[in-house]
N, C-alpha and C positions, 0 to 999 in steps of 0.2 A: 577335469579341467581340462584337458586336452582335447575332450570330447567333443565341449561344451566350444570351444573356441574355435575348432574342427567346423560344427555347425554353424554357429554365426560366420567363420570365412563363407562355408558353402553359401547362405545368403547373399552376402554382399556378391559373391563373384561363381553364381552357381557353372556356367556355362566353361569358366576357367577352372577349376575343380573336375569337372569335366572333359575336358581337352586335354589336361594333364593324365588325367587317368586314361584314358584311351590312349595318347602316344605311347606312357609308360607299355602298357598292353601289347602294344605293338613292338616296340623297340625288342620288348621279352618272348616276343613268339620271334623275330626274325635272329637274337641272339642267343633260342633254345636248339633251334631248327641249325645253326651253325656251330653250336659246342657238342651237340649230339653229333651231328656228322663227325665233329675232330675228334670227340671220343671215340669215336667206334674206328675210323682208319686210326689211330693211334696204337689203337688193339691190334689192326690189323699190322700194322708195322712194324710190332713189337714180337708178334707169335704165329706170322706167314708165312713164310717163306716166300720169293719169289716163284711163280708157276706151279706152288704146290698146290694139291686139288684135297678139300676137307668138303667131304661130302655130312652135308648135316641132314636132309632129308631123301636119303639114297642119292640115287643121281639125279636127283630134281632140282634141290638146294645145294649151290655147292660156294667154299672160299676157296679163293687164289685171286693170290695178291699180287697187280701190273702197275706201274708208272704210264700214266699217259699223260703225252706232252702235247699233245694236240684237246681236241674239244672236244665235241658229244661224238663218241665213233672215232675219236683221233682223227676229225674233221682238223684241216691248219696244220698238222704235225711238221710233213715236211713242208712249211713255209720258212723263212730266210727269221733269223735271229728280234732284229728289230721289227718287222711286218709280225711277228708272232707277240712280240710284246704289249704292240700296239693293237690288234683284234684280239689278242684270247689276257689282255689284261689291262690297258686301260682305258680303252670303249668299257668293258663290262665294267669296272669301276666306276666309271663317269653314271652309267646304266645303271649301275643299284645306289650312288650316291642321290642322283632325280629320282628314285625310286621312293626312297627311304624321306626324301623332303615334299615327294608327293601327296604322301600317306599324311606324312608329319603335319603338311599345313591346309590340307582337304576334310576338314569334321565332314563333309556331307558324302561320301562315301557308302556305298552298302556296306555292313558286316562281310559278308562273305566275300566282297571286292575286294576289301581290306585283307582280311585272310589269306584269300589266294595269293596276293601278292607279297604278302609277308613270309609265305614260305617260300617264294620264289626266291626274292633275296637272302634270303635266311640260307636258302641251298646255296643258290649263287656265289653270297661271301665265303661258304666252308668251300668250295673248291680254289675263287679268288685267292684265297690263304694259303692254298696248298700251291698254287701256280707260283705265287708272288714267295715261300717260303722255300719251299723244294724244288722248284724250278717244273713241278711236273700234279698232276691229279691222281691222288690214289685210289685203286679201283681194287674190289675184292668181292665182289657179292655175283653170282651169275644164278640163273634160273632156267633154266630145261623141265617143262611140262607138256613134251609130245608136241605139240603145233604150237604152243606158247614157248619161246623160245628168247633169251634177251642176250647182248652181252654183259662184259664185267662192268659193272657199275658201283655206288657205293651210296649213303645215304644224303648225302645233299642233291643226286640228281633226287634221289627217291620222292624228297622235299619238294624238289624244282616242277618232277610233274607230278605230286596231289597237288599243291598251288594252280598245276595250268587247267588241271580237272575242277578244280573248286572256279577258276575265271571261267571256262566252259560251259559251266551249270550256272553261273551269275548271271553270265551269256543267253543263253537258253530261256531262262525263267522272267530276264528284262524284256525278250523276244514277248513272249505268252503273254504276256499282261496286258501290254495292249488289245492283245487279240480279244481275253476274257470279256474286257471291258466291252469292248463292240458287241459280243456275243447277244 
């Protein structure tokens, strides 16, 4: 009976059901990214001492916990308290809210673009939560593969980078499509 009701509802409102399903998927991706980040940070907070070094893969993948009160690579760490709050909490909160609004209201966006923005928002939400709840962001992963070295980062940063890579791929293929049509 439920399936019959759902199917009859879909015939009456097929676009509405698709939009709701799409929006639920977007919110799930955002929350999954932020949630995985928070679970990993909580594990790091409980199991790794500050500046402790845990070699996971030799000296190439290292866990070490630090608190970052700035932004990417501690940018803005030396700003005054109120300026730091505006630039590292308030403006990001407004940007994340606008990003969610944009994704949920524009049903014509390509899937890769939506997925990339969702990853960026999820990672941003994870770091913003830390900043608001703890006053700093917990970072705990460091990679050192000879010429490829990173700063210390967290899963929110991975989510943001993965999302940015998706956005770049989307833009690349968006630019390539008109050229292919011209050939």
